[in-house]
C-alpha positions in Angstrom: 15.0 -23.5 -13.9 14.0 -21.4 -10.8 15.7 -18.4 -12.2 13.4 -18.6 -15.9 10.4 -18.8 -13.6 11.2 -15.8 -11.2 12.3 -13.7 -14.6 8.9 -14.4 -15.7 6.3 -14.0 -12.7 8.1 -10.5 -12.5 7.0 -9.3 -16.3 3.3 -11.4 -16.2 2.6 -11.3 -12.2 -0.1 -14.2 -11.3 -3.5 -13.8 -11.6 -3.7 -14.1 -7.2 -0.1 -12.2 -7.4 -0.3 -8.8 -5.5 2.1 -5.5 -6.2 2.8 -2.9 -3.9 5.2 0.2 -5.0 6.4 2.6 -1.8 7.3 6.3 -3.2 8.0 9.3 -0.7 7.1 12.8 -2.9 6.7 16.3 -2.2 3.6 18.7 -3.0 5.4 22.0 -4.4 5.0 25.4 -2.7 2.2 26.3 -5.3 -0.1 23.4 -3.8 1.1 24.4 -0.2 0.0 27.4 -0.3 -3.7 27.2 -2.1 -4.8 24.6 0.7 -3.3 26.8 3.2 -5.3 30.0 1.8 -8.9 27.6 1.1 -8.6 26.0 4.8 -8.1 29.6 5.9 -11.8 30.2 4.0 -14.9 30.0 4.8 -15.7 26.9 3.1 -11.9 25.4 4.7 -13.1 26.1 8.0 -17.2 25.1 7.2 -16.4 21.9 6.2 -13.4 21.6 9.5 -16.1 22.4 12.0 -18.1 19.9 9.9 -15.9 16.9 10.3 -15.0 17.9 13.8 -18.7 18.5 15.0 -19.5 14.8 13.6 -16.5 13.3 15.2 -18.1 13.9 18.8 -22.0 13.4 18.0 -20.0 10.0 16.8 -18.9 9.3 19.8 -22.8 10.2 21.5 -24.2 7.6 18.5 -25.5 9.9 15.5 -23.9 9.8 12.4 -23.7 12.5 9.5 -22.1 13.1 6.8 -19.8 13.2 6.4 -19.8 10.1 8.8 -17.0 9.9 10.8 -15.4 6.7 12.4 -13.7 7.4 16.2 -10.8 5.0 16.1 -10.1 4.3 19.8 -7.9 1.2 22.0 -5.4 1.7 24.4 -2.7 2.8 22.7 -3.9 4.3 19.6 -7.1 7.0 18.8 -7.7 8.7 16.3 -10.8 9.2 13.1 -11.5 8.7 10.1 -13.8 9.9 7.3 -15.5 8.1 4.9 -15.1 10.3 1.8 -19.0 10.9 1.3 -21.1 14.2 0.9 -20.3 17.8 1.2 -16.6 16.6 0.8 -15.9 16.4 -2.7 -12.1 15.4 -4.0 -10.9 18.5 -3.9 -11.8 18.9 0.0 -11.0 16.0 1.0 -7.1 16.6 -1.0 -7.0 19.8 0.7 -8.0 18.7 4.2 -5.1 15.7 3.4 -2.4 18.7 2.5 -3.8 21.3 5.8 -3.5 18.3 8.1 0.0 17.8 7.8 1.0 20.6 7.4 -1.0 21.9 10.3 1.1 19.8 12.6 4.4 22.2 13.2 2.2 24.4 14.8 1.4 21.3 17.7 5.4 20.7 17.9 5.5 17.5 16.0 8.1 17.1 12.6 7.2 15.4 9.8 9.6 11.9 9.3 7.9 11.2 5.8 5.1 12.1 3.9 4.9 8.5 0.5 2.6 7.4 -1.7 2.0 3.1 -1.9 0.1 1.6 -4.8 -1.6 -2.1 -3.9 -3.1 -4.0 -6.3 -5.0 -6.9 -5.0 -8.2 -8.9 -6.4 -8.6 -7.1 -9.2 -8.6 -3.0 -7.0 -6.1 -0.8 -6.6 -5.4 1.2 -2.8 -3.8 4.1 -3.5 -2.6 5.7 0.1 -1.3 8.6 1.1 1.3 9.4 4.6 1.8 11.7 6.7 4.0 10.2 9.8 5.4 13.3 12.0 7.5 11.8 15.6 7.6 14.8 18.7 10.4 16.5 19.4 12.3 13.3 21.3 14.9 14.7 24.0 14.2 15.9 27.2 15.4 19.1 29.1 18.0 16.7 31.2 19.0 13.4 31.3 16.4 12.7 34.5 13.3 13.8 33.4 10.9 11.7 30.7 10.5 12.8 27.7 7.8 15.1 26.1 6.1 12.8 23.8 2.6 15.6 22.8 0.6 13.1 21.8 2.3 10.3 20.4 3.7 9.3 16.4 0.8 10.8 14.8 -0.3 9.8 10.7 -2.5 11.2 8.7 -3.6 8.9 5.2 -5.3 9.8 2.3 -7.2 6.9 0.6 -8.4 6.1 -2.8 -9.0 2.6 -3.9 -9.5 2.2 -8.0 -9.0 6.1 -8.3 -12.1 6.9 -6.1 -11.8 8.7 -2.6 -12.3 6.6 0.0 -11.2 7.9 3.6 -8.7 10.2 5.0 -7.6 9.0 8.4 -5.5 10.6 11.3 -4.3 8.1 14.4 -2.5 8.9 17.2 0.2 6.4 18.3 1.6 6.7 22.5 5.2 5.7 23.6 3.9 3.1 26.5 7.8 3.0 27.4 8.6 5.3 31.3 11.1 7.1 29.3 8.6 9.1 28.2 5.5 11.5 30.0 2.4 10.2 29.5 0.8 11.4 25.7 -1.8 14.2 26.8 -5.6 13.9 25.8 -6.5 13.1 22.6 -9.5 15.5 22.8 -6.8 18.3 23.2 -4.9 17.1 20.1 -8.4 17.5 18.3 -9.2 21.0 19.9 -5.6 21.4 18.3 -5.8 20.1 14.9 -9.3 21.9 14.4 -8.5 25.1 15.6 -11.0 24.6 18.3 -9.1 25.5 21.6 
């Protein structure tokens, strides 16, 4: 009887059960080229400056739109940007792809680009996520490994098919095999081309 219950449960999940699907995906060369062009446009540079400035204003206790949330713990630092004016759905997607495309210039290698679709409590949450790692090797076995800013994830989240937020998070290695991570402020400067 358990077999039949499992089979029927898979076909007709209960109301309170959660559904989750994860898949890898890629962007086409055309999509990436369009984003690179947008990031270098007056509109793209202006929006990047607005978010960069709003991050620093948030640290000083001032909220402006789009609202930036500062994420800070001993082993992870980052920020999230709420989907608000002046962001458009197109800007939202362009920032996500553009930040991902900019990571190799900071010394990172892409580990994955995936999409997770979750359904719970009658809501559908879709999270697209880049995951990057620094090159994990030392010149010789006696020296520590440069972790740059740590591992970096970049996420774009939709709830019920509506843009919700973008999140960038750098998680540092606390192991004695690694040099201390570079300051997060320097990461922000480089990510936003402010250095």
